[in-house]
C-alpha positions as a Markdown table, in Angstrom:
| # | Residue | x | y | z |
|---|---|---|---|---|
| 1 | Met | 77.8 | -66.4 | -43.6 |
| 2 | His | 80.3 | -64.4 | -46.0 |
| 3 | Ser | 77.7 | -64.3 | -48.7 |
| 4 | Ser | 74.7 | -63.3 | -46.7 |
| 5 | Asn | 76.7 | -60.1 | -45.3 |
| 6 | Leu | 77.7 | -58.9 | -49.1 |
| 7 | Ser | 74.3 | -59.0 | -49.6 |
| 8 | Ser | 72.8 | -57.0 | -46.9 |
| 9 | Gly | 75.8 | -54.4 | -47.6 |
| 10 | Leu | 74.3 | -54.5 | -51.3 |
| 11 | Thr | 71.1 | -53.5 | -50.2 |
| 12 | Ala | 72.1 | -50.7 | -47.9 |
| 13 | Leu | 74.3 | -49.3 | -51.0 |
| 14 | Ser | 71.0 | -49.2 | -53.5 |
| 15 | Asn | 69.4 | -47.6 | -50.6 |
| 16 | Met | 71.5 | -45.0 | -50.1 |
| 17 | Arg | 71.8 | -44.8 | -53.5 |
| 18 | Gly | 67.9 | -44.1 | -53.7 |
| 19 | Ile | 68.0 | -41.2 | -51.2 |
| 20 | Leu | 70.5 | -39.6 | -53.0 |
| 21 | Leu | 69.0 | -39.1 | -56.6 |
| 22 | Asn | 65.8 | -38.0 | -54.5 |
| 23 | Arg | 67.8 | -35.4 | -53.0 |
| 24 | Thr | 69.0 | -34.4 | -56.3 |
| 25 | Val | 65.4 | -34.3 | -58.2 |
| 26 | Phe | 64.1 | -32.2 | -55.2 |
| 27 | Ala | 67.1 | -29.5 | -55.7 |
| 28 | Val | 67.1 | -29.3 | -59.1 |
| 29 | Asn | 63.0 | -28.7 | -59.1 |
| 30 | Arg | 63.6 | -26.2 | -56.7 |
| 31 | Arg | 66.2 | -24.3 | -58.7 |
| 32 | Gln | 64.1 | -24.6 | -61.5 |
| 33 | Phe | 61.5 | -22.6 | -59.6 |
| 34 | Leu | 63.7 | -19.6 | -58.1 |
| 35 | Ala | 65.2 | -19.3 | -61.7 |
| 36 | Ser | 61.5 | -18.8 | -62.9 |
| 37 | Tyr | 60.6 | -16.7 | -60.0 |
| 38 | Val | 63.3 | -14.4 | -60.4 |
| 39 | Arg | 62.9 | -13.7 | -64.0 |
| 40 | Phe | 59.2 | -13.2 | -63.6 |
| 41 | His | 59.9 | -10.3 | -61.0 |
| 42 | Ala | 63.3 | -9.5 | -62.9 |
| 43 | Ile | 61.8 | -8.8 | -66.1 |
| 44 | Pro | 58.9 | -6.6 | -66.7 |
| 45 | Glu | 56.2 | -7.0 | -69.4 |
| 46 | Ser | 56.6 | -4.3 | -71.5 |
| 47 | Ser | 60.5 | -4.7 | -71.3 |
| 48 | Ser | 62.1 | -2.3 | -74.6 |
| 49 | Glu | 65.2 | -4.3 | -74.0 |
| 50 | Pro | 66.8 | -6.5 | -76.9 |
| 51 | Thr | 66.4 | -10.0 | -75.9 |
| 52 | Ser | 67.2 | -13.3 | -77.3 |
| 53 | Ser | 64.9 | -15.5 | -78.8 |
| 54 | Ser | 66.0 | -18.1 | -77.0 |
| 55 | Ser | 65.6 | -16.3 | -73.8 |
| 56 | Ser | 62.5 | -14.9 | -74.8 |
| 57 | Ser | 60.4 | -17.8 | -75.7 |
| 58 | Ser | 62.1 | -19.6 | -72.6 |
| 59 | Ser | 60.8 | -17.0 | -69.9 |
| 60 | Ser | 57.5 | -16.6 | -72.0 |
| 61 | Ala | 56.5 | -20.1 | -71.6 |
| 62 | Ala | 57.1 | -20.6 | -67.8 |
| 63 | Ala | 55.0 | -17.6 | -67.0 |
| 64 | Ala | 52.2 | -19.2 | -69.0 |
| 65 | Glu | 52.8 | -22.3 | -66.9 |
| 66 | Leu | 52.9 | -20.4 | -63.5 |
| 67 | Pro | 49.4 | -19.6 | -61.6 |
| 68 | Met | 47.6 | -16.4 | -61.5 |
| 69 | Glu | 49.0 | -15.6 | -58.0 |
| 70 | His | 52.3 | -15.6 | -59.3 |
| 71 | Lys | 51.9 | -13.4 | -62.0 |
| 72 | Leu | 51.0 | -10.3 | -59.3 |
| 73 | Ser | 53.5 | -8.2 | -57.3 |
| 74 | Asn | 53.6 | -8.1 | -53.7 |
| 75 | Lys | 52.4 | -4.3 | -53.6 |
| 76 | Glu | 49.6 | -5.6 | -56.5 |
| 77 | Leu | 48.7 | -8.4 | -54.0 |
| 78 | Arg | 48.9 | -5.9 | -50.7 |
| 79 | Glu | 46.7 | -3.1 | -52.0 |
| 80 | Arg | 43.9 | -5.5 | -52.8 |
| 81 | Ala | 43.9 | -7.1 | -49.9 |
| 82 | Ile | 43.8 | -3.7 | -48.2 |
| 83 | Ala | 40.8 | -2.6 | -50.7 |
| 84 | Glu | 39.1 | -5.8 | -49.2 |
| 85 | Ala | 39.5 | -5.1 | -45.6 |
| 86 | Leu | 38.3 | -1.3 | -46.7 |
| 87 | Ala | 35.0 | -2.5 | -48.1 |
| 88 | Arg | 33.9 | -5.0 | -45.6 |
| 89 | Glu | 34.4 | -2.3 | -42.7 |
| 90 | Glu | 32.4 | 0.0 | -44.9 |
| 91 | Ala | 29.7 | -2.0 | -45.0 |
| 92 | Ala | 30.0 | -3.4 | -41.9 |
| 93 | Leu | 29.6 | 0.5 | -41.0 |
| 94 | Gln | 26.7 | 0.9 | -43.2 |
| 95 | Lys | 25.0 | -1.7 | -41.6 |
| 96 | Gln | 25.1 | -0.4 | -38.0 |
| 97 | Lys | 24.0 | 3.1 | -39.6 |
| 98 | Glu | 21.1 | 1.4 | -41.1 |
| 99 | Ile | 20.2 | 0.0 | -37.5 |
| 100 | Val | 20.9 | 3.2 | -35.7 |
| 101 | Leu | 18.3 | 4.9 | -38.3 |
| 102 | Met | 15.3 | 1.8 | -37.8 |
| 103 | Thr | 15.7 | 1.9 | -34.2 |
| 104 | Gln | 15.3 | 6.0 | -34.0 |
| 105 | Arg | 13.2 | 5.9 | -36.6 |
| 106 | Ser | 10.9 | 3.2 | -34.3 |
| 107 | Gln | 11.6 | 5.3 | -31.2 |
| 108 | Glu | 10.0 | 7.8 | -33.2 |
| 109 | Leu | 7.0 | 6.6 | -34.0 |
| 110 | Ile | 6.2 | 5.1 | -30.6 |
| 111 | Asp | 6.8 | 8.4 | -29.1 |
| 112 | Thr | 4.4 | 9.5 | -31.8 |
| 113 | Leu | 1.5 | 6.8 | -31.0 |
| 114 | Asn | 2.1 | 7.3 | -27.2 |
| 115 | Lys | 1.3 | 11.3 | -27.7 |
| 116 | Thr | -1.8 | 10.6 | -29.9 |
| 117 | Pro | -5.0 | 11.2 | -29.1 |
| 118 | Thr | -7.6 | 8.4 | -28.7 |
| 119 | Val | -9.2 | 9.9 | -31.9 |
| 120 | Leu | -6.7 | 10.5 | -33.8 |
| 121 | Ile | -5.2 | 6.8 | -33.3 |
| 122 | Asn | -8.4 | 5.5 | -34.5 |
| 123 | Glu | -8.6 | 7.8 | -37.4 |
| 124 | Arg | -5.1 | 6.1 | -38.1 |
| 125 | Ile | -5.8 | 2.3 | -37.5 |
| 126 | Ala | -9.2 | 3.3 | -39.9 |
| 127 | Lys | -7.2 | 4.7 | -42.8 |
| 128 | Leu | -4.2 | 1.4 | -42.4 |
| 129 | Asn | -7.2 | -0.7 | -42.7 |
| 130 | Glu | -8.5 | 1.2 | -45.6 |
| 131 | Asp | -5.0 | 0.0 | -47.3 |
| 132 | Leu | -4.7 | -3.2 | -46.2 |
| 133 | Ser | -7.9 | -3.9 | -47.3 |
| 134 | Gly | -6.7 | -2.4 | -51.3 |
| 135 | Leu | -4.3 | -5.7 | -51.0 |
| 136 | Pro | -5.1 | -9.2 | -51.6 |
| 137 | Gly | -6.3 | -11.1 | -48.5 |
| 138 | Asp | -3.5 | -13.9 | -48.5 |
| 139 | Lys | -0.8 | -11.5 | -48.7 |
| 140 | Val | -2.0 | -9.6 | -45.9 |
| 141 | Lys | -2.5 | -12.9 | -43.9 |
| 142 | Gln | 0.8 | -14.3 | -44.9 |
| 143 | Leu | 2.4 | -10.8 | -43.6 |
| 144 | Asp | 0.6 | -10.8 | -40.4 |
| 145 | Glu | 1.7 | -14.3 | -40.0 |
| 146 | Asp | 4.8 | -13.7 | -40.7 |
| 147 | Leu | 5.3 | -10.7 | -38.7 |
| 148 | Lys | 4.0 | -12.7 | -35.7 |
| 149 | Glu | 6.3 | -15.4 | -36.0 |
| 150 | Tyr | 9.2 | -12.4 | -35.9 |
| 151 | Ile | 8.2 | -10.4 | -33.2 |
| 152 | Leu | 7.6 | -14.3 | -31.3 |
| 153 | Ala | 11.1 | -15.2 | -32.0 |
| 154 | Asn | 13.0 | -12.1 | -31.7 |
| 155 | Met | 11.2 | -10.0 | -29.2 |
| 156 | Lys | 11.6 | -10.9 | -25.6 |
| 157 | Leu | 9.2 | -9.5 | -23.6 |
| 158 | Thr | 7.9 | -10.2 | -20.2 |
| 159 | Glu | 4.0 | -11.4 | -19.6 |
| 160 | Glu | 3.0 | -8.1 | -18.4 |
| 161 | Leu | 4.4 | -6.4 | -21.2 |
| 162 | Ser | 3.0 | -9.3 | -23.9 |
| 163 | Lys | -0.7 | -8.9 | -22.5 |
| 164 | Asn | -1.0 | -5.1 | -24.1 |
| 165 | Arg | 0.4 | -6.5 | -27.3 |
| 166 | Pro | -2.3 | -7.3 | -30.5 |
| 167 | Trp | -0.6 | -10.6 | -30.7 |
| 168 | Tyr | -0.9 | -11.7 | -27.3 |
| 169 | Ser | -3.1 | -15.4 | -27.1 |
| 170 | Lys | -4.1 | -17.4 | -23.9 |
| 171 | Glu | -2.5 | -19.7 | -25.5 |
| 172 | Asp | 0.7 | -18.4 | -25.6 |
| 173 | Ala | 0.1 | -17.4 | -22.3 |
| 174 | Lys | -0.4 | -20.7 | -20.7 |
| 175 | Lys | 3.3 | -21.2 | -22.5 |
| 176 | Thr | 4.6 | -18.3 | -20.8 |
| 177 | Asp | 2.9 | -18.9 | -17.2 |
| 178 | Ser | 4.5 | -22.8 | -17.2 |
| 179 | Ser | 8.2 | -21.6 | -18.6 |
| 180 | Ala | 7.8 | -18.7 | -16.0 |
| 181 | Ser | 7.0 | -20.4 | -13.2 |
| 182 | Glu | 9.9 | -22.9 | -13.5 |
| 183 | Asp | 12.4 | -19.9 | -14.0 |
| 184 | Ala | 11.6 | -17.4 | -11.7 |
| 185 | Gly | 12.7 | -16.9 | -8.3 |
| 186 | Pro | 11.3 | -14.7 | -5.3 |
| 187 | Gly | 12.6 | -11.6 | -6.4 |
| 188 | Glu | 11.7 | -11.8 | -10.1 |
| 189 | Ser | 7.8 | -12.2 | -8.7 |
| 190 | Ser | 7.8 | -9.1 | -6.9 |
| 191 | Ser | 9.6 | -7.1 | -9.5 |
| 192 | Ser | 6.4 | -8.6 | -12.1 |
| 193 | Ser | 4.2 | -7.9 | -10.1 |
| 194 | Val | 5.2 | -3.6 | -9.6 |
| 195 | Thr | 5.3 | -3.9 | -13.7 |
| 196 | Ser | 2.3 | -5.2 | -13.7 |
| 197 | Gln | 0.9 | -3.0 | -11.9 |
| 198 | Tyr | 2.1 | 0.6 | -14.0 |
| 199 | Ser | 1.8 | -1.6 | -17.2 |
| 200 | Ser | -2.0 | -2.5 | -16.7 |
| 201 | Gln | -2.5 | 1.5 | -15.8 |
| 202 | Tyr | 0.1 | 2.3 | -18.7 |
| 203 | Pro | 0.0 | 0.1 | -21.6 |
| 204 | Asn | 2.5 | 1.3 | -23.4 |
| 205 | Leu | 5.0 | 2.0 | -21.4 |
| 206 | Arg | 8.2 | 0.1 | -22.0 |
| 207 | Pro | 10.5 | -0.1 | -18.8 |
| 208 | Thr | 14.1 | 0.6 | -19.4 |
| 209 | Pro | 16.8 | -1.7 | -18.2 |
| 210 | Glu | 19.0 | -0.8 | -14.7 |
| 211 | Tyr | 22.6 | 0.0 | -16.7 |
| 212 | Lys | 20.3 | 3.1 | -18.8 |
| 213 | Asn | 18.9 | 6.1 | -17.4 |
| 214 | Tyr | 15.2 | 6.6 | -17.2 |
| 215 | Ser | 12.9 | 7.5 | -19.8 |
| 216 | Glu | 10.2 | 10.5 | -20.2 |
| 217 | Tyr | 7.6 | 8.7 | -19.5 |
| 218 | Glu | 9.2 | 6.6 | -16.0 |
| 219 | Leu | 10.2 | 10.3 | -15.1 |
| 220 | Tyr | 6.4 | 11.5 | -15.1 |
| 221 | Ile | 5.7 | 8.1 | -13.4 |
| 222 | Arg | 8.2 | 8.6 | -10.5 |
| 223 | Gln | 6.9 | 12.3 | -10.2 |
| 224 | Leu | 3.4 | 11.2 | -9.8 |
| 225 | Asn | 3.9 | 8.6 | -7.0 |
| 226 | Tyr | 6.3 | 11.3 | -5.4 |
| 227 | Leu | 3.4 | 13.7 | -5.9 |
| 228 | Arg | 1.2 | 10.7 | -4.2 |
| 229 | Thr | 3.1 | 10.4 | -1.2 |
| 230 | Thr | 5.0 | 13.4 | -0.3 |
| 231 | Ala | 2.9 | 16.0 | -1.6 |
| 232 | Ser | 0.4 | 16.1 | 0.7 |
| 233 | Leu | 3.0 | 16.4 | 4.0 |
| 234 | Gly | 2.0 | 18.5 | 6.4 |
| 235 | Ser | -1.3 | 19.8 | 5.3 |
| 236 | Lys | -3.2 | 17.1 | 6.6 |
| 237 | Met | -3.0 | 16.0 | 10.6 |
| 238 | Lys | -3.5 | 12.6 | 11.9 |
| 239 | His | -3.8 | 11.0 | 15.2 |
| 240 | Val | -4.8 | 14.5 | 16.9 |
| 241 | Tyr | -6.7 | 14.8 | 19.6 |
| 242 | Lys | -10.4 | 16.4 | 19.0 |
| 243 | Pro | -12.5 | 17.5 | 22.2 |
| 244 | Glu | -15.6 | 17.2 | 19.9 |
| 245 | Arg | -15.1 | 13.3 | 19.7 |
| 246 | Asp | -15.1 | 12.7 | 23.3 |
| 247 | Thr | -18.3 | 14.8 | 23.2 |
| 248 | His | -20.4 | 13.6 | 20.0 |
| 249 | Thr | -18.7 | 10.2 | 19.4 |
| 250 | Pro | -17.6 | 9.0 | 23.1 |
| 251 | Thr | -15.8 | 5.4 | 22.8 |
| 252 | Asn | -17.3 | 2.6 | 24.8 |
| 253 | Ile | -15.8 | 1.5 | 27.7 |
| 254 | Ser | -14.9 | -2.1 | 26.2 |
| 255 | Lys | -12.4 | 0.3 | 23.8 |
| 256 | Thr | -11.0 | 2.2 | 26.5 |
| 257 | Thr | -7.2 | 1.0 | 27.2 |
| 258 | Ile | -4.5 | 2.0 | 29.7 |
| 259 | Ser | -3.2 | 3.8 | 26.6 |
| 260 | Thr | -6.5 | 6.0 | 25.9 |
| 261 | Leu | -6.3 | 6.9 | 29.3 |
| 262 | Leu | -2.5 | 7.9 | 29.5 |
| 263 | Ala | -3.1 | 9.9 | 25.7 |
| 264 | Ala | -5.9 | 12.2 | 27.9 |
| 265 | Gly | -3.8 | 12.8 | 31.2 |
| 266 | Cys | -5.8 | 11.2 | 33.2 |
| 267 | His | -2.4 | 9.6 | 35.5 |
| 268 | Phe | -2.0 | 13.4 | 36.8 |
| 269 | Gly | -2.6 | 13.5 | 40.2 |
| 270 | Gln | -2.6 | 17.2 | 42.4 |
| 271 | Ser | 1.0 | 18.2 | 44.5 |
| 272 | Val | 2.4 | 15.7 | 47.0 |
| 273 | Ala | 1.6 | 19.0 | 49.5 |
| 274 | Ser | -2.1 | 18.2 | 49.4 |
| 275 | Phe | -2.3 | 14.2 | 49.4 |
| 276 | Arg | -4.7 | 12.5 | 51.4 |
| 277 | Pro | -3.5 | 9.4 | 52.8 |
| 278 | Ser | -6.6 | 7.3 | 52.3 |
| 279 | Phe | -5.4 | 7.4 | 48.7 |
| 280 | Gln | -2.7 | 5.5 | 48.5 |
| 281 | Pro | -3.9 | 2.3 | 46.8 |
| 282 | Phe | -4.6 | 4.6 | 44.1 |
| 283 | Val | -0.6 | 6.3 | 43.9 |
| 284 | Tyr | 1.4 | 4.7 | 41.5 |
| 285 | Gly | 4.4 | 6.7 | 42.6 |
| 286 | Thr | 5.5 | 10.8 | 42.6 |
| 287 | Tyr | 7.4 | 12.7 | 39.8 |
| 288 | Asn | 8.8 | 16.1 | 40.6 |
| 289 | Gly | 6.5 | 16.5 | 43.3 |
| 290 | Val | 3.6 | 15.5 | 42.0 |
| 291 | His | 1.3 | 12.0 | 42.5 |
| 292 | Val | 1.2 | 9.8 | 39.7 |
| 293 | Ile | -2.1 | 7.7 | 39.4 |
| 294 | Asp | -2.3 | 3.9 | 38.8 |
| 295 | Leu | -4.3 | 3.7 | 35.7 |
| 296 | Asn | -4.4 | 0.0 | 35.7 |
| 297 | Lys | -6.6 | 1.2 | 39.1 |
| 298 | Thr | -8.6 | 3.5 | 37.2 |
| 299 | Leu | -9.4 | 1.3 | 34.3 |
| 300 | Glu | -10.6 | -1.4 | 37.2 |
| 301 | Gln | -12.6 | 1.5 | 38.9 |
| 302 | Leu | -14.1 | 2.7 | 35.7 |
| 303 | Gln | -15.2 | -0.2 | 34.4 |
| 304 | Leu | -17.5 | -0.8 | 37.6 |
| 305 | Ala | -18.4 | 2.4 | 37.6 |
| 306 | Cys | -19.9 | 1.5 | 33.8 |
| 307 | Lys | -21.7 | -1.4 | 34.8 |
| 308 | Val | -23.3 | 0.3 | 37.6 |
| 309 | Ile | -24.4 | 3.0 | 35.2 |
| 310 | Glu | -25.7 | 0.7 | 32.7 |
| 311 | Gly | -27.6 | -1.2 | 35.4 |
| 312 | Val | -28.6 | 1.5 | 36.8 |
| 313 | Ser | -30.3 | 3.2 | 33.3 |
| 314 | Glu | -31.5 | -0.1 | 32.2 |
| 315 | Lys | -33.8 | -0.3 | 35.7 |
| 316 | Gly | -35.2 | 2.8 | 34.7 |
| 317 | Gly | -33.9 | 4.7 | 37.4 |
| 318 | Ser | -32.8 | 8.7 | 37.1 |
| 319 | Ile | -28.8 | 9.7 | 36.7 |
| 320 | Leu | -28.0 | 13.4 | 37.8 |
| 321 | Phe | -24.5 | 14.6 | 36.4 |
| 322 | Val | -23.0 | 17.3 | 38.6 |
| 323 | Gly | -20.2 | 19.4 | 37.3 |
| 324 | Thr | -19.8 | 22.8 | 38.1 |
| 325 | His | -16.2 | 23.6 | 35.9 |
| 326 | Lys | -16.2 | 26.7 | 34.5 |
| 327 | Asn | -14.8 | 25.1 | 31.2 |
| 328 | Trp | -16.9 | 25.7 | 28.2 |
| 329 | Ser | -15.8 | 22.0 | 26.7 |
| 330 | Ile | -16.8 | 20.2 | 30.0 |
| 331 | Arg | -20.2 | 21.7 | 30.1 |
| 332 | Glu | -20.9 | 21.3 | 26.4 |
| 333 | Ser | -19.9 | 17.7 | 27.2 |
| 334 | Leu | -21.9 | 17.6 | 30.2 |
| 335 | Ile | -25.1 | 18.4 | 28.5 |
| 336 | Ala | -24.4 | 15.8 | 25.8 |
| 337 | Ala | -23.9 | 13.2 | 27.9 |
| 338 | Ala | -27.2 | 13.9 | 30.2 |
| 339 | Asn | -29.0 | 14.1 | 26.8 |
| 340 | Arg | -27.8 | 10.9 | 25.4 |
| 341 | Ser | -28.7 | 9.0 | 28.6 |
| 342 | Arg | -31.8 | 11.0 | 29.4 |
| 343 | Gly | -30.8 | 12.0 | 32.5 |
| 344 | Tyr | -30.3 | 15.4 | 34.4 |
| 345 | Tyr | -27.5 | 17.8 | 35.1 |
| 346 | Val | -26.3 | 20.6 | 37.4 |
| 347 | Ser | -23.6 | 22.4 | 35.3 |
| 348 | Lys | -23.5 | 26.0 | 37.3 |
| 349 | Arg | -23.9 | 25.9 | 41.1 |
| 350 | Trp | -25.1 | 23.3 | 43.4 |
| 351 | Ile | -27.8 | 24.8 | 45.2 |
| 352 | Pro | -27.9 | 23.6 | 49.1 |
| 353 | Gly | -30.8 | 21.5 | 49.6 |
| 354 | Thr | -31.7 | 20.2 | 46.5 |
| 355 | Ile | -32.3 | 16.7 | 47.9 |
| 356 | Thr | -33.1 | 17.2 | 51.4 |
| 357 | Asn | -35.0 | 20.5 | 51.5 |
| 358 | Tyr | -36.9 | 20.0 | 48.4 |
| 359 | Val | -39.8 | 21.1 | 49.1 |
| 360 | Glu | -38.5 | 24.2 | 49.8 |
| 361 | Val | -36.0 | 24.6 | 46.8 |
| 362 | Thr | -38.9 | 23.8 | 44.2 |
| 363 | Lys | -41.3 | 26.6 | 45.4 |
| 364 | Gln | -39.6 | 28.6 | 42.9 |
| 365 | Ile | -40.9 | 26.4 | 40.5 |
| 366 | Leu | -44.0 | 28.5 | 39.3 |
| 367 | Asp | -45.3 | 26.2 | 36.5 |
| 368 | Pro | -46.6 | 23.0 | 37.4 |
| 369 | Phe | -46.2 | 21.1 | 34.4 |
| 370 | Gln | -42.6 | 21.3 | 34.5 |
| 371 | Lys | -43.3 | 18.2 | 37.3 |
| 372 | Gln | -44.2 | 15.3 | 34.9 |
| 373 | Gln | -44.5 | 11.6 | 35.3 |
| 374 | Ile | -43.3 | 9.1 | 32.9 |
| 375 | Asp | -43.8 | 5.3 | 32.5 |
| 376 | Met | -40.3 | 3.1 | 31.8 |
| 377 | Ala | -40.5 | 4.0 | 27.7 |
| 378 | Asp | -40.0 | 7.8 | 29.1 |
| 379 | Glu | -43.5 | 8.9 | 28.3 |
| 380 | Val | -45.0 | 11.1 | 30.1 |
| 381 | Ile | -47.8 | 9.9 | 31.9 |
| 382 | Ser | -49.5 | 12.6 | 33.9 |
| 383 | Thr | -48.7 | 16.6 | 35.0 |
| 384 | Gly | -49.7 | 18.6 | 37.7 |
| 385 | Lys | -49.3 | 19.6 | 41.3 |
| 386 | Glu | -50.8 | 16.7 | 42.6 |
| 387 | His | -47.1 | 14.9 | 41.9 |
| 388 | Asn | -45.7 | 17.1 | 44.7 |
| 389 | Leu | -43.3 | 14.3 | 46.3 |
| 390 | Ile | -39.9 | 14.3 | 47.2 |
| 391 | Ile | -37.4 | 13.6 | 43.7 |
| 392 | Lys | -34.5 | 12.1 | 44.8 |
| 393 | Pro | -32.1 | 10.4 | 42.2 |
| 394 | Asp | -31.2 | 7.0 | 42.0 |
| 395 | Leu | -27.5 | 7.8 | 41.0 |
| 396 | Val | -25.2 | 11.3 | 41.1 |
| 397 | Val | -22.5 | 11.5 | 39.1 |
| 398 | Leu | -19.6 | 14.0 | 40.3 |
| 399 | Leu | -17.2 | 15.1 | 38.1 |
| 400 | Asn | -15.8 | 17.9 | 40.8 |
| 401 | Pro | -16.4 | 16.2 | 44.3 |
| 402 | Val | -13.8 | 18.4 | 45.8 |
| 403 | Glu | -16.3 | 21.7 | 44.7 |
| 404 | Asn | -19.4 | 20.0 | 45.7 |
| 405 | Arg | -18.7 | 19.1 | 49.1 |
| 406 | Asn | -22.6 | 19.6 | 50.0 |
| 407 | Cys | -23.7 | 17.6 | 47.0 |
| 408 | Ile | -21.7 | 14.7 | 48.3 |
| 409 | Lys | -23.2 | 15.2 | 52.4 |
| 410 | Glu | -26.9 | 15.4 | 50.5 |
| 411 | Cys | -26.2 | 12.0 | 48.9 |
| 412 | Leu | -25.0 | 10.4 | 51.9 |
| 413 | Ala | -28.0 | 11.5 | 54.2 |
| 414 | Ala | -30.4 | 10.8 | 51.5 |
| 415 | Cys | -28.8 | 7.5 | 50.8 |
| 416 | Ile | -28.1 | 8.1 | 47.0 |
| 417 | Pro | -25.1 | 6.2 | 45.5 |
| 418 | Thr | -22.3 | 8.6 | 44.4 |
| 419 | Ile | -20.1 | 7.9 | 41.6 |
| 420 | Gly | -16.8 | 10.9 | 41.4 |
| 421 | Leu | -13.5 | 11.4 | 39.5 |
| 422 | Cys | -11.3 | 11.3 | 42.9 |
| 423 | Asp | -8.0 | 12.5 | 42.2 |
| 424 | Ser | -5.2 | 12.7 | 45.2 |
| 425 | Asp | -6.4 | 15.9 | 47.0 |
| 426 | Met | -10.0 | 13.8 | 47.5 |
| 427 | Glu | -11.1 | 11.7 | 50.0 |
| 428 | Pro | -12.0 | 8.4 | 48.2 |
| 429 | Ser | -14.0 | 7.0 | 51.1 |
| 430 | Leu | -17.1 | 9.7 | 50.7 |
| 431 | Leu | -17.8 | 8.2 | 47.3 |
| 432 | Thr | -19.7 | 5.3 | 46.9 |
| 433 | Tyr | -18.0 | 4.2 | 43.5 |
| 434 | Pro | -14.7 | 6.6 | 43.1 |
| 435 | Ile | -12.4 | 6.9 | 40.2 |
| 436 | Pro | -9.0 | 7.7 | 40.9 |
| 437 | Cys | -8.5 | 10.6 | 37.9 |
| 438 | Asn | -7.3 | 13.9 | 37.0 |
| 439 | Asp | -10.5 | 16.0 | 37.6 |
| 440 | Asp | -9.0 | 18.9 | 36.1 |
| 441 | Gly | -7.9 | 18.5 | 33.1 |
| 442 | Val | -10.2 | 18.7 | 30.1 |
| 443 | Arg | -9.4 | 16.1 | 27.9 |
| 444 | Ser | -9.7 | 13.2 | 30.8 |
| 445 | Val | -13.2 | 14.6 | 32.0 |
| 446 | Asn | -14.5 | 14.8 | 28.7 |
| 447 | Leu | -13.4 | 11.1 | 27.9 |
| 448 | Met | -14.7 | 9.8 | 31.4 |
| 449 | Leu | -18.2 | 11.7 | 30.6 |
| 450 | Gly | -18.2 | 10.6 | 27.7 |
| 451 | Val | -17.5 | 6.4 | 28.6 |
| 452 | Met | -20.2 | 6.8 | 31.5 |
| 453 | Ser | -22.8 | 8.6 | 29.2 |
| 454 | Lys | -22.2 | 5.8 | 26.6 |
| 455 | Ala | -22.7 | 3.3 | 29.4 |
| 456 | Ala | -26.0 | 4.8 | 30.3 |
| 457 | Glu | -27.0 | 4.8 | 26.5 |
| 458 | Thr | -26.3 | 1.4 | 26.1 |
| 459 | Gly | -28.5 | 0.4 | 29.4 |
| 460 | Leu | -31.4 | 2.8 | 28.2 |
| 461 | Asn | -31.4 | 1.0 | 24.5 |
| 462 | Arg | -31.7 | -2.4 | 26.1 |
| 463 | Arg | -34.5 | -1.2 | 28.5 |
| 464 | Leu | -36.6 | 0.5 | 25.1 |
| 465 | Gly | -35.7 | -2.8 | 23.7 |
| 466 | Val | -37.6 | -4.7 | 26.5 |
| 467 | Val | -40.3 | -2.4 | 26.6 |
| 468 | Lys | -41.1 | -2.4 | 22.7 |
| 469 | Gln | -40.6 | -6.2 | 23.1 |
| 470 | Leu | -43.2 | -6.6 | 25.7 |
| 471 | Arg | -45.9 | -3.9 | 24.3 |
| 472 | Asp | -45.6 | -5.8 | 20.9 |
| 473 | Glu | -46.7 | -9.1 | 22.7 |
| 474 | Glu | -49.3 | -7.4 | 24.7 |
| 475 | Asn | -50.7 | -5.6 | 21.6 |
| 476 | Arg | -50.7 | -9.4 | 19.4 |
| 477 | Arg | -52.2 | -10.8 | 23.1 |
| 478 | Arg | -55.2 | -8.6 | 22.9 |
| 479 | Glu | -55.9 | -8.5 | 19.0 |
| 480 | Lys | -55.7 | -12.6 | 19.5 |
| 481 | Gln | -57.8 | -11.9 | 22.2 |
| 482 | Gln | -60.2 | -9.7 | 20.4 |
| 483 | Asn | -60.3 | -12.1 | 17.6 |
| 484 | Ala | -61.7 | -14.8 | 19.8 |
| 485 | Ile | -64.3 | -12.5 | 21.2 |
| 486 | Glu | -65.2 | -11.6 | 17.7 |
| 487 | Ala | -65.5 | -15.0 | 16.6 |
| 488 | Ala | -67.5 | -16.1 | 19.6 |
| 489 | Asp | -69.7 | -13.4 | 18.5 |
| 490 | Glu | -70.3 | -14.4 | 15.1 |
| 491 | Glu | -70.7 | -17.9 | 16.5 |
| 492 | Phe | -73.9 | -17.1 | 18.5 |
């Protein structure tokens, strides 16, 4: 027990002795280093003070043993670090300056190329090709490959811009399309379509980023777009009423709508004081003491009247248009409608007895050849006084029936159907096919007259087509019969 305690105590003493020896050696080494460092900075190299041989030899030996970093002073180390930092900064500034100059030079070359006419560009390309022809072919080919590789690696262009570059190929386009279809969204597709629209028209245009101002060329394109969209505003009038349209190119009944009737003012009636009670089914309401006509009823009655006119014209009946308005536009439309339907018109005054007292009225016609007889194709068959019969129209269309009461009475006496524009001050029971409409407005009367004459023209064309077809069949039958007779004569 005592021997074990003694051995453990001796071991602990030996360990403590080793630790103390190590600390002593470390302290001695540190003291020697500090002494040498102080001597190095305290004693200059070119010192003229006398020193002992032993101290000089020991200091020179210590200085020779120290590395290069310990031979420099703190001031020299600081100056060297500052000089290196300034050199690096100057090199970075020089590199940045070269990049700016290169960018400006490239921009100037691009601007010059964009402003150069096509003829000069061709001359320049020819000169470049001539210069390249003097170089070896392998070198030129290698240069082209290097440039293409550099451009494809560093220039991130869109598909629309890359299509206008000489290094563009279909294989690259397929790769670009496949990658773009995966990454592109709905917003990018719309912007690319706009870019392609202008890049195809201006191949040298380079769109600027959103955080930069517009370039000179983009401002020029924006000005062109502005002139194209807004420069002609107010100089051309569209969707404007023109009376000659209803006169020369009227609309068909199938294209006539309530909005068309409303725009023409067909819904305006007369004042409440001149209202006829029998007109009540066609009234929509009153406004400021004026009746408003129901355009649904107007369109319905107009369609019925057009069917009647078309049927009469198709069967070869004669249509008489009566309109004694003093307005020149209505008279012109009346004449055009009669010519379109190959009918007849009265534009100035209705002579009483034109239908009921035809013999006395027609005595004023001195020229007998004015009385003609025509066939279903509207071709004259014969003329002369022998056709001195009473001529009655098959249908009478009245534009202002209130002013032509005598015409209505004669039509009723002769059992002639009538179609008339019936306003709120007119008795609709006097007309066979009344059309509730404003009979005072120029636009409304021209519209109604044009639509009805268009229906008459449709029936006329249908009749002429049928007559032509029958005549062709008759001619073919006669030719066939004539050929059969000639063949029979040849046999005998």
